PQR file with spaces between the fields and no chain letter, atoms N, CA, C, O and H, PARSE charges and radii, in Angstrom:
ATOM       1  N    MET     1       1.484    1.464    4.666 -0.4000 1.5000
ATOM       2  CA   MET     1       2.077    0.127    3.943 -0.0000 2.0000
ATOM       3  C    MET     1       3.142   -0.067    4.846  0.5500 1.7000
ATOM       4  O    MET     1       3.498   -1.215    5.113 -0.5500 1.4000
ATOM       5  N    SER     2       3.781    1.066    5.428 -0.4000 1.5000
ATOM       6  CA   SER     2       4.894    0.547    6.566 -0.0000 2.0000
ATOM       7  C    SER     2       4.633   -0.580    7.224  0.5500 1.7000
ATOM       8  O    SER     2       5.471   -1.467    7.384 -0.5500 1.4000
ATOM       9  H    SER     2       3.492    1.998    5.211  0.4000 1.0000
ATOM      10  N    GLU     3       3.136   -0.631    7.765 -0.4000 1.5000
ATOM      11  CA   GLU     3       2.877   -1.466    8.718 -0.0000 2.0000
ATOM      12  C    GLU     3       3.096   -2.951    8.036  0.5500 1.7000
ATOM      13  O    GLU     3       3.320   -3.942    8.731 -0.5500 1.4000
ATOM      14  H    GLU     3       2.455    0.090    7.635  0.4000 1.0000
ATOM      15  N    GLY     4       3.016   -2.990    6.738 -0.4000 1.5000
ATOM      16  CA   GLY     4       3.168   -4.328    6.011 -0.0000 2.0000
ATOM      17  C    GLY     4       4.591   -4.468    5.590  0.5500 1.7000
ATOM      18  O    GLY     4       4.774   -5.347    4.748 -0.5500 1.4000
ATOM      19  H    GLY     4       2.834   -2.185    6.174  0.4000 1.0000
ATOM      20  N    ARG     5       5.669   -3.784    5.994 -0.4000 1.5000
ATOM      21  CA   ARG     5       6.993   -3.604    5.532 -0.0000 2.0000
ATOM      22  C    ARG     5       7.099   -3.536    4.136  0.5500 1.7000
ATOM      23  O    ARG     5       7.981   -4.204    3.596 -0.5500 1.4000
ATOM      24  H    ARG     5       5.520   -3.070    6.678  0.4000 1.0000
ATOM      25  N    ILE     6       6.387   -2.877    3.497 -0.4000 1.5000
ATOM      26  CA   ILE     6       6.413   -2.415    2.124 -0.0000 2.0000
ATOM      27  C    ILE     6       7.340   -1.268    2.004  0.5500 1.7000
ATOM      28  O    ILE     6       7.115   -0.232    2.628 -0.5500 1.4000
ATOM      29  H    ILE     6       5.671   -2.335    3.935  0.4000 1.0000
ATOM      30  N    PRO     7       8.421   -1.406    1.195 -0.5600 1.5000
ATOM      31  CA   PRO     7       9.597   -0.516    1.171  0.2800 2.0000
ATOM      32  C    PRO     7       8.751    0.902    0.612  0.5500 1.7000
ATOM      33  O    PRO     7       7.781    0.829   -0.143 -0.5500 1.4000
ATOM      34  N    SER     8       9.277    2.096    1.101 -0.4000 1.5000
ATOM      35  CA   SER     8       8.798    3.211    0.753 -0.0000 2.0000
ATOM      36  C    SER     8       8.848    3.539   -0.620  0.5500 1.7000
ATOM      37  O    SER     8       7.892    4.060   -1.195 -0.5500 1.4000
ATOM      38  H    SER     8      10.065    2.155    1.714  0.4000 1.0000
ATOM      39  N    ASP     9       9.940    3.252   -1.186 -0.4000 1.5000
ATOM      40  CA   ASP     9       9.949    3.252   -2.533 -0.0000 2.0000
ATOM      41  C    ASP     9       8.887    2.905   -3.464  0.5500 1.7000
ATOM      42  O    ASP     9       8.521    3.621   -4.396 -0.5500 1.4000
ATOM      43  H    ASP     9      10.716    2.828   -0.719  0.4000 1.0000
ATOM      44  N    TRP    10       8.321    1.546   -3.102 -0.4000 1.5000
ATOM      45  CA   TRP    10       7.373    0.901   -3.815 -0.0000 2.0000
ATOM      46  C    TRP    10       5.972    1.829   -3.406  0.5500 1.7000
ATOM      47  O    TRP    10       5.189    2.184   -4.287 -0.5500 1.4000
ATOM      48  H    TRP    10       8.618    0.964   -2.345  0.4000 1.0000
ATOM      49  N    ALA    11       5.789    2.135   -2.115 -0.4000 1.5000
ATOM      50  CA   ALA    11       4.632    2.944   -1.927 -0.0000 2.0000
ATOM      51  C    ALA    11       4.611    4.178   -2.528  0.5500 1.7000
ATOM      52  O    ALA    11       3.522    4.673   -2.817 -0.5500 1.4000
ATOM      53  H    ALA    11       6.426    1.847   -1.399  0.4000 1.0000
ATOM      54  N    GLU    12       5.683    4.782   -2.774 -0.4000 1.5000
ATOM      55  CA   GLU    12       5.918    6.181   -3.599 -0.0000 2.0000
ATOM      56  C    GLU    12       5.450    5.897   -4.858  0.5500 1.7000
ATOM      57  O    GLU    12       4.679    6.686   -5.405 -0.5500 1.4000
ATOM      58  H    GLU    12       6.568    4.380   -2.539  0.4000 1.0000
ATOM      59  N    GLN    13       5.841    4.784   -5.452 -0.4000 1.5000
ATOM      60  CA   GLN    13       5.463    4.462   -6.915 -0.0000 2.0000
ATOM      61  C    GLN    13       4.077    4.073   -6.977  0.5500 1.7000
ATOM      62  O    GLN    13       3.576    4.216   -8.093 -0.5500 1.4000
ATOM      63  H    GLN    13       6.468    4.144   -5.008  0.4000 1.0000
ATOM      64  N    VAL    14       3.219    3.554   -5.946 -0.4000 1.5000
ATOM      65  CA   VAL    14       1.900    3.241   -5.962 -0.0000 2.0000
ATOM      66  C    VAL    14       1.169    4.507   -6.043  0.5500 1.7000
ATOM      67  O    VAL    14       0.162    4.627   -6.740 -0.5500 1.4000
ATOM      68  H    VAL    14       3.626    3.437   -5.040  0.4000 1.0000
ATOM      69  N    ILE    15       1.724    5.564   -5.256 -0.4000 1.5000
ATOM      70  CA   ILE    15       0.847    6.901   -5.464 -0.0000 2.0000
ATOM      71  C    ILE    15       1.333    7.742   -6.519  0.5500 1.7000
ATOM      72  O    ILE    15       1.015    8.930   -6.568 -0.5500 1.4000
ATOM      73  H    ILE    15       2.543    5.466   -4.690  0.4000 1.0000
ATOM      74  N    ASN    16       2.140    7.161   -7.432 -0.4000 1.5000
ATOM      75  CA   ASN    16       2.827    7.849   -8.675 -0.0000 2.0000
ATOM      76  C    ASN    16       3.494    9.120   -8.223  0.5500 1.7000
ATOM      77  O    ASN    16       3.238   10.164   -8.822 -0.5500 1.4000
ATOM      78  H    ASN    16       2.398    6.196   -7.392  0.4000 1.0000
ATOM      79  N    HIS    17       4.329    9.107   -7.212 -0.4000 1.5000
ATOM      80  CA   HIS    17       5.344   10.123   -6.942 -0.0000 2.0000
ATOM      81  C    HIS    17       6.518    9.893   -7.779  0.5500 1.7000
ATOM      82  O    HIS    17       6.993    8.758   -7.826 -0.5500 1.4000
ATOM      83  H    HIS    17       4.537    8.259   -6.726  0.4000 1.0000
ATOM      84  N    LYS    18       7.052   10.879   -8.464 -0.4000 1.5000
ATOM      85  CA   LYS    18       8.065   10.712   -9.311 -0.0000 2.0000
ATOM      86  C    LYS    18       9.383   10.779   -8.390  0.5500 1.7000
ATOM      87  O    LYS    18       9.351   11.377   -7.314 -0.5500 1.4000
ATOM      88  H    LYS    18       6.667   11.801   -8.426  0.4000 1.0000
ATOM      89  N    ALA    19      10.450   10.191   -8.821 -0.4000 1.5000
ATOM      90  CA   ALA    19      11.712   10.181   -8.317 -0.0000 2.0000
ATOM      91  C    ALA    19      12.588   11.667   -8.743  0.5500 1.7000
ATOM      92  O    ALA    19      12.246   12.361   -9.701 -0.5500 1.4000
ATOM      93  H    ALA    19      10.477    9.705   -9.694  0.4000 1.0000
ATOM      94  N    ALA    20      13.581   11.945   -7.984 -0.4000 1.5000
ATOM      95  CA   ALA    20      14.164   13.084   -8.180 -0.0000 2.0000
ATOM      96  C    ALA    20      15.760   12.744   -8.720  0.5500 1.7000
ATOM      97  O    ALA    20      16.304   11.643   -8.624 -0.5500 1.4000
ATOM      98  H    ALA    20      13.859   11.381   -7.206  0.4000 1.0000
ATOM      99  N    GLY    21      16.292   13.840   -9.245 -0.4000 1.5000
ATOM     100  CA   GLY    21      17.688   13.812   -9.406 -0.0000 2.0000
ATOM     101  C    GLY    21      18.184   12.766  -10.682  0.5500 1.7000
ATOM     102  O    GLY    21      17.641   12.666  -11.782 -0.5500 1.4000
ATOM     103  H    GLY    21      15.850   14.733   -9.323  0.4000 1.0000
ATOM     104  N    THR    22      19.409   12.007  -10.173 -0.4000 1.5000
ATOM     105  CA   THR    22      19.696   11.090  -11.367 -0.0000 2.0000
ATOM     106  C    THR    22      18.848    9.687  -11.431  0.5500 1.7000
ATOM     107  O    THR    22      18.721    8.922  -12.387 -0.5500 1.4000
ATOM     108  H    THR    22      19.850   12.088   -9.279  0.4000 1.0000
ATOM     109  N    ARG    23      18.318    9.596  -10.132 -0.4000 1.5000
ATOM     110  CA   ARG    23      17.350    8.328  -10.263 -0.0000 2.0000
ATOM     111  C    ARG    23      16.242    8.421  -10.976  0.5500 1.7000
ATOM     112  O    ARG    23      15.770    7.393  -11.462 -0.5500 1.4000
ATOM     113  H    ARG    23      18.421   10.217   -9.355  0.4000 1.0000
ATOM     114  N    ALA    24      15.501    9.909  -11.211 -0.4000 1.5000
ATOM     115  CA   ALA    24      14.720   10.051  -12.352 -0.0000 2.0000
ATOM     116  C    ALA    24      14.872   10.029  -13.708  0.5500 1.7000
ATOM     117  O    ALA    24      13.943    9.914  -14.508 -0.5500 1.4000
ATOM     118  H    ALA    24      15.885   10.744  -10.817  0.4000 1.0000
ATOM     119  N    VAL    25      16.329   10.164  -14.051 -0.4000 1.5000
ATOM     120  CA   VAL    25      17.012   10.050  -15.264 -0.0000 2.0000
ATOM     121  C    VAL    25      17.216    8.778  -15.719  0.5500 1.7000
ATOM     122  O    VAL    25      16.742    8.376  -16.782 -0.5500 1.4000
ATOM     123  H    VAL    25      17.084   10.257  -13.402  0.4000 1.0000
ATOM     124  N    TYR    26      18.117    7.894  -14.738 -0.4000 1.5000
ATOM     125  CA   TYR    26      18.717    6.706  -15.141 -0.0000 2.0000
ATOM     126  C    TYR    26      17.722    5.527  -14.684  0.5500 1.7000
ATOM     127  O    TYR    26      17.662    4.579  -15.467 -0.5500 1.4000
ATOM     128  H    TYR    26      18.502    8.220  -13.875  0.4000 1.0000
ATOM     129  N    ASP    27      16.992    5.462  -13.609 -0.4000 1.5000
ATOM     130  CA   ASP    27      16.289    4.164  -13.021 -0.0000 2.0000
ATOM     131  C    ASP    27      14.923    4.252  -13.981  0.5500 1.7000
ATOM     132  O    ASP    27      14.069    5.103  -13.732 -0.5500 1.4000
ATOM     133  H    ASP    27      17.041    6.232  -12.972  0.4000 1.0000
ATOM     134  N    LEU    28      14.777    3.353  -15.054 -0.4000 1.5000
ATOM     135  CA   LEU    28      13.723    3.215  -15.762 -0.0000 2.0000
ATOM     136  C    LEU    28      12.798    1.977  -15.423  0.5500 1.7000
ATOM     137  O    LEU    28      11.817    1.561  -16.040 -0.5500 1.4000
ATOM     138  H    LEU    28      15.470    2.661  -15.257  0.4000 1.0000
ATOM     139  N    HIS    29      13.365    1.529  -14.318 -0.4000 1.5000
ATOM     140  CA   HIS    29      12.358    0.369  -13.861 -0.0000 2.0000
ATOM     141  C    HIS    29      11.042    0.829  -13.477  0.5500 1.7000
ATOM     142  O    HIS    29      10.864    1.816  -12.763 -0.5500 1.4000
ATOM     143  H    HIS    29      14.162    1.866  -13.818  0.4000 1.0000
ATOM     144  N    THR    30      10.020    0.031  -14.007 -0.4000 1.5000
ATOM     145  CA   THR    30       8.610    0.392  -13.938 -0.0000 2.0000
ATOM     146  C    THR    30       8.061   -0.008  -12.456  0.5500 1.7000
ATOM     147  O    THR    30       6.996    0.496  -12.100 -0.5500 1.4000
ATOM     148  H    THR    30      10.164   -0.770  -14.587  0.4000 1.0000
ATOM     149  N    PHE    31       8.665   -0.783  -11.691 -0.4000 1.5000
ATOM     150  CA   PHE    31       8.164   -1.304  -10.263 -0.0000 2.0000
ATOM     151  C    PHE    31       6.746   -1.997  -10.481  0.5500 1.7000
ATOM     152  O    PHE    31       5.935   -2.097   -9.561 -0.5500 1.4000
ATOM     153  H    PHE    31       9.530   -1.192  -11.981  0.4000 1.0000
ATOM     154  N    ASP    32       6.495   -2.497  -11.850 -0.4000 1.5000
ATOM     155  CA   ASP    32       5.076   -3.164  -11.792 -0.0000 2.0000
ATOM     156  C    ASP    32       4.854   -4.525  -10.723  0.5500 1.7000
ATOM     157  O    ASP    32       3.821   -4.771  -10.101 -0.5500 1.4000
ATOM     158  H    ASP    32       7.154   -2.416  -12.598  0.4000 1.0000
ATOM     159  N    GLN    33       5.966   -5.217  -10.708 -0.4000 1.5000
ATOM     160  CA   GLN    33       5.729   -6.340   -9.769 -0.0000 2.0000
ATOM     161  C    GLN    33       5.742   -5.705   -8.279  0.5500 1.7000
ATOM     162  O    GLN    33       4.859   -6.010   -7.477 -0.5500 1.4000
ATOM     163  H    GLN    33       6.805   -5.018  -11.214  0.4000 1.0000
ATOM     164  N    GLU    34       6.700   -4.881   -7.972 -0.4000 1.5000
ATOM     165  CA   GLU    34       6.650   -4.490   -6.644 -0.0000 2.0000
ATOM     166  C    GLU    34       5.082   -3.677   -6.352  0.5500 1.7000
ATOM     167  O    GLU    34       4.366   -4.019   -5.411 -0.5500 1.4000
ATOM     168  H    GLU    34       7.417   -4.634   -8.623  0.4000 1.0000
ATOM     169  N    LYS    35       4.735   -2.669   -7.227 -0.4000 1.5000
ATOM     170  CA   LYS    35       3.394   -2.122   -7.007 -0.0000 2.0000
ATOM     171  C    LYS    35       2.297   -3.164   -6.821  0.5500 1.7000
ATOM     172  O    LYS    35       1.346   -2.981   -6.061 -0.5500 1.4000
ATOM     173  H    LYS    35       5.316   -2.391   -7.992  0.4000 1.0000
ATOM     174  N    ARG    36       2.463   -4.213   -7.515 -0.4000 1.5000
ATOM     175  CA   ARG    36       1.352   -5.394   -7.498 -0.0000 2.0000
ATOM     176  C    ARG    36       1.409   -5.919   -6.187  0.5500 1.7000
ATOM     177  O    ARG    36       0.338   -6.110   -5.610 -0.5500 1.4000
ATOM     178  H    ARG    36       3.235   -4.362   -8.133  0.4000 1.0000
ATOM     179  N    GLN    37       2.647   -6.231   -5.521 -0.4000 1.5000
ATOM     180  CA   GLN    37       2.804   -6.812   -4.127 -0.0000 2.0000
ATOM     181  C    GLN    37       2.408   -5.849   -3.174  0.5500 1.7000
ATOM     182  O    GLN    37       1.871   -6.297   -2.161 -0.5500 1.4000
ATOM     183  H    GLN    37       3.517   -6.076   -5.990  0.4000 1.0000
ATOM     184  N    ALA    38       2.561   -4.550   -3.276 -0.4000 1.5000
ATOM     185  CA   ALA    38       1.987   -3.559   -2.299 -0.0000 2.0000
ATOM     186  C    ALA    38       0.678   -3.451   -2.292  0.5500 1.7000
ATOM     187  O    ALA    38       0.094   -3.369   -1.211 -0.5500 1.4000
ATOM     188  H    ALA    38       2.998   -4.186   -4.099  0.4000 1.0000
ATOM     189  N    LEU    39      -0.035   -3.430   -3.520 -0.4000 1.5000
ATOM     190  CA   LEU    39      -1.529   -3.221   -3.489 -0.0000 2.0000
ATOM     191  C    LEU    39      -2.058   -4.738   -3.143  0.5500 1.7000
ATOM     192  O    LEU    39      -3.180   -4.705   -2.638 -0.5500 1.4000
ATOM     193  H    LEU    39       0.439   -3.496   -4.398  0.4000 1.0000
ATOM     194  N    ASP    40      -1.562   -5.951   -3.283 -0.4000 1.5000
ATOM     195  CA   ASP    40      -2.046   -6.878   -2.694 -0.0000 2.0000
ATOM     196  C    ASP    40      -2.120   -6.908   -1.321  0.5500 1.7000
ATOM     197  O    ASP    40      -3.079   -7.301   -0.657 -0.5500 1.4000
ATOM     198  H    ASP    40      -0.651   -5.978   -3.693  0.4000 1.0000
ATOM     199  N    TRP    41      -0.976   -6.441   -0.883 -0.4000 1.5000
ATOM     200  CA   TRP    41      -1.066   -6.344    0.719 -0.0000 2.0000
ATOM     201  C    TRP    41      -2.135   -5.422    1.161  0.5500 1.7000
ATOM     202  O    TRP    41      -2.974   -5.738    2.005 -0.5500 1.4000
ATOM     203  H    TRP    41      -0.197   -6.122   -1.422  0.4000 1.0000
ATOM     204  N    TRP    42      -2.079   -4.183    0.523 -0.4000 1.5000
ATOM     205  CA   TRP    42      -3.216   -3.051    0.823 -0.0000 2.0000
ATOM     206  C    TRP    42      -4.634   -3.938    0.796  0.5500 1.7000
ATOM     207  O    TRP    42      -5.462   -3.872    1.704 -0.5500 1.4000
ATOM     208  H    TRP    42      -1.397   -3.927   -0.162  0.4000 1.0000
ATOM     209  N    ALA    43      -4.763   -4.682   -0.256 -0.4000 1.5000
ATOM     210  CA   ALA    43      -6.225   -5.391   -0.321 -0.0000 2.0000
ATOM     211  C    ALA    43      -6.423   -6.161    0.761  0.5500 1.7000
ATOM     212  O    ALA    43      -7.476   -6.107    1.396 -0.5500 1.4000
ATOM     213  H    ALA    43      -4.090   -4.736   -0.993  0.4000 1.0000
ATOM     214  N    ALA    44      -5.493   -6.903    1.056 -0.4000 1.5000
ATOM     215  CA   ALA    44      -5.691   -7.874    2.262 -0.0000 2.0000
ATOM     216  C    ALA    44      -5.844   -7.126    3.484  0.5500 1.7000
ATOM     217  O    ALA    44      -6.678   -7.600    4.255 -0.5500 1.4000
ATOM     218  H    ALA    44      -4.637   -6.946    0.540  0.4000 1.0000
ATOM     219  N    ARG    45      -5.317   -6.191    3.820 -0.4000 1.5000
ATOM     220  CA   ARG    45      -5.333   -5.447    4.790 -0.0000 2.0000
ATOM     221  C    ARG    45      -6.804   -4.680    4.986  0.5500 1.7000
ATOM     222  O    ARG    45      -7.438   -4.719    6.040 -0.5500 1.4000
ATOM     223  H    ARG    45      -4.639   -5.805    3.193  0.4000 1.0000
ATOM     224  N    LEU    46      -7.197   -4.033    3.880 -0.4000 1.5000
ATOM     225  CA   LEU    46      -8.593   -3.405    3.868 -0.0000 2.0000
ATOM     226  C    LEU    46      -9.641   -4.651    4.171  0.5500 1.7000
ATOM     227  O    LEU    46     -10.475   -4.464    5.057 -0.5500 1.4000
ATOM     228  H    LEU    46      -6.682   -4.002    3.023  0.4000 1.0000
ATOM     229  N    ASP    47      -9.631   -5.757    3.555 -0.4000 1.5000
ATOM     230  CA   ASP    47     -10.350   -6.916    3.691 -0.0000 2.0000
ATOM     231  C    ASP    47     -10.461   -7.406    5.182  0.5500 1.7000
ATOM     232  O    ASP    47     -11.534   -7.764    5.667 -0.5500 1.4000
ATOM     233  H    ASP    47      -8.954   -5.909    2.835  0.4000 1.0000
ATOM     234  N    ALA    48      -9.382   -7.395    5.807 -0.4000 1.5000
ATOM     235  CA   ALA    48      -9.348   -7.599    7.229 -0.0000 2.0000
ATOM     236  C    ALA    48     -10.230   -6.688    8.026  0.5500 1.7000
ATOM     237  O    ALA    48     -10.997   -7.035    8.924 -0.5500 1.4000
ATOM     238  H    ALA    48      -8.510   -7.104    5.413  0.4000 1.0000
ATOM     239  N    ILE    49     -10.020   -5.486    7.582 -0.4000 1.5000
ATOM     240  CA   ILE    49     -10.656   -4.471    8.323 -0.0000 2.0000
ATOM     241  C    ILE    49     -12.051   -4.432    8.083  0.5500 1.7000
ATOM     242  O    ILE    49     -12.778   -4.149    9.035 -0.5500 1.4000
ATOM     243  H    ILE    49      -9.396   -5.204    6.853  0.4000 1.0000
ATOM     244  N    LEU    50     -12.581   -4.681    6.909 -0.4000 1.5000
ATOM     245  CA   LEU    50     -14.016   -4.798    6.626 -0.0000 2.0000
ATOM     246  C    LEU    50     -14.582   -5.929    7.196  0.5500 1.7000
ATOM     247  O    LEU    50     -15.786   -5.965    7.454 -0.5500 1.4000
ATOM     248  H    LEU    50     -11.990   -4.911    6.136  0.4000 1.0000
ATOM     249  N    LYS    51     -13.852   -6.830    7.411 -0.4000 1.5000
ATOM     250  CA   LYS    51     -14.489   -8.275    7.867 -0.0000 2.0000
ATOM     251  C    LYS    51     -14.252   -8.155    9.507  0.5500 1.7000
ATOM     252  O    LYS    51     -14.416   -9.224   10.096 -0.5500 1.4000
ATOM     253  H    LYS    51     -12.875   -6.801    7.201  0.4000 1.0000
ATOM     254  N    HIS    52     -13.942   -7.173   10.221 -0.4000 1.5000
ATOM     255  CA   HIS    52     -13.565   -6.918   11.579 -0.0000 2.0000
ATOM     256  C    HIS    52     -12.581   -8.130   12.120  0.5500 1.7000
ATOM     257  O    HIS    52     -12.865   -8.789   13.121 -0.5500 1.4000
ATOM     258  H    HIS    52     -13.809   -6.305    9.743  0.4000 1.0000
ATOM     259  N    GLU    53     -11.525   -8.316   11.422 -0.4000 1.5000
ATOM     260  CA   GLU    53     -10.641   -9.227   11.703 -0.0000 2.0000
ATOM     261  C    GLU    53      -9.560   -8.787   12.600  0.5500 1.7000
ATOM     262  O    GLU    53      -8.855   -9.562   13.246 -0.5500 1.4000
ATOM     263  H    GLU    53     -11.294   -7.780   10.610  0.4000 1.0000
ATOM     264  N    ASP    54      -9.455   -7.372   12.609 -0.4000 1.5000
ATOM     265  CA   ASP    54      -8.262   -6.456   13.295 -0.0000 2.0000
ATOM     266  C    ASP    54      -8.737   -6.050   14.527  0.5500 1.7000
ATOM     267  O    ASP    54      -9.589   -5.161   14.552 -0.5500 1.4000
ATOM     268  H    ASP    54     -10.028   -6.742   12.084  0.4000 1.0000
ATOM     269  N    ALA    55      -8.310   -6.576   15.621 -0.4000 1.5000
ATOM     270  CA   ALA    55      -8.559   -6.157   16.966 -0.0000 2.0000
ATOM     271  C    ALA    55      -8.551   -4.735   17.401  0.5500 1.7000
ATOM     272  O    ALA    55      -9.124   -4.346   18.418 -0.5500 1.4000
ATOM     273  H    ALA    55      -7.618   -7.297   15.601  0.4000 1.0000
ATOM     274  N    ARG    56      -7.839   -3.933   16.543 -0.4000 1.5000
ATOM     275  CA   ARG    56      -7.790   -2.381   16.757 -0.0000 2.0000
ATOM     276  C    ARG    56      -8.790   -1.708   16.040  0.5500 1.7000
ATOM     277  O    ARG    56      -8.798   -0.479   16.116 -0.5500 1.4000
ATOM     278  H    ARG    56      -7.374   -4.249   15.716  0.4000 1.0000
ATOM     279  N    VAL    57      -9.682   -2.310   15.321 -0.4000 1.5000
ATOM     280  CA   VAL    57     -10.896   -1.650   14.694 -0.0000 2.0000
ATOM     281  C    VAL    57     -12.089   -1.914   15.568  0.5500 1.7000
ATOM     282  O    VAL    57     -12.372   -3.012   16.047 -0.5500 1.4000
ATOM     283  H    VAL    57      -9.676   -3.308   15.259  0.4000 1.0000
ATOM     284  N    LEU    58     -12.773   -0.772   15.731 -0.4000 1.5000
ATOM     285  CA   LEU    58     -14.032   -0.852   16.714 -0.0000 2.0000
ATOM     286  C    LEU    58     -15.219   -1.012   15.807  0.5500 1.7000
ATOM     287  O    LEU    58     -15.346   -0.290   14.818 -0.5500 1.4000
ATOM     288  H    LEU    58     -12.543    0.120   15.341  0.4000 1.0000
ATOM     289  N    VAL    59     -16.111   -1.962   16.128 -0.4000 1.5000
ATOM     290  CA   VAL    59     -17.252   -2.122   15.331 -0.0000 2.0000
ATOM     291  C    VAL    59     -18.386   -1.401   16.186  0.5500 1.7000
ATOM     292  O    VAL    59     -18.514   -1.635   17.388 -0.5500 1.4000
ATOM     293  H    VAL    59     -16.008   -2.549   16.932  0.4000 1.0000
ATOM     294  N    PHE    60     -19.257   -0.449   15.446 -0.4000 1.5000
ATOM     295  CA   PHE    60     -20.145    0.223   15.933 -0.0000 2.0000
ATOM     296  C    PHE    60     -21.298   -0.354   15.503  0.5500 1.7000
ATOM     297  O    PHE    60     -21.319   -1.001   14.456 -0.5500 1.4000
ATOM     298  H    PHE    60     -19.153   -0.258   14.470  0.4000 1.0000
ATOM     299  N    ALA    61     -22.520   -0.155   16.365 -0.4000 1.5000
ATOM     300  CA   ALA    61     -23.907   -0.732   16.228 -0.0000 2.0000
ATOM     301  C    ALA    61     -24.458    0.057   15.002  0.5500 1.7000
ATOM     302  O    ALA    61     -24.192    1.249   14.844 -0.5500 1.4000
ATOM     303  H    ALA    61     -22.503    0.371   17.216  0.4000 1.0000
ATOM     304  N    GLN    62     -25.244   -0.664   14.133 -0.4000 1.5000
ATOM     305  CA   GLN    62     -26.029    0.025   12.930 -0.0000 2.0000
ATOM     306  C    GLN    62     -27.186    0.474   13.396  0.5500 1.7000
ATOM     307  O    GLN    62     -27.887   -0.127   14.211 -0.5500 1.4000
ATOM     308  H    GLN    62     -25.460   -1.631   14.262  0.4000 1.0000
ATOM     309  N    ARG    63     -27.430    1.563   12.888 -0.4000 1.5000
ATOM     310  CA   ARG    63     -28.790    2.180   13.159 -0.0000 2.0000
ATOM     311  C    ARG    63     -29.823    1.963   12.228  0.5500 1.7000
ATOM     312  O    ARG    63     -29.567    2.066   11.028 -0.5500 1.4000
ATOM     313  H    ARG    63     -26.861    2.051   12.226  0.4000 1.0000
ATOM     314  N    ALA    64     -31.003    1.664   12.632 -0.4000 1.5000
ATOM     315  CA   ALA    64     -31.906    1.356   11.614 -0.0000 2.0000
ATOM     316  C    ALA    64     -32.421    2.539   10.543  0.5500 1.7000
ATOM     317  O    ALA    64     -33.218    2.257    9.649 -0.5500 1.4000
ATOM     318  H    ALA    64     -31.210    1.580   13.607  0.4000 1.0000
């Protein structure tokens, strides 16, 4: 997600990592909109990979 400039705090929320210290106690924000943004970016990235739109992905011949 760093490639998509998704803040690491959002990525941590997506994979359900818990905050530590005072943030864990006082920051009660759910990050729902931020997680949606991060997951929308990830879905678009996976779609591009699966459609071979990314020049960095090598396509291998299918075997019968």
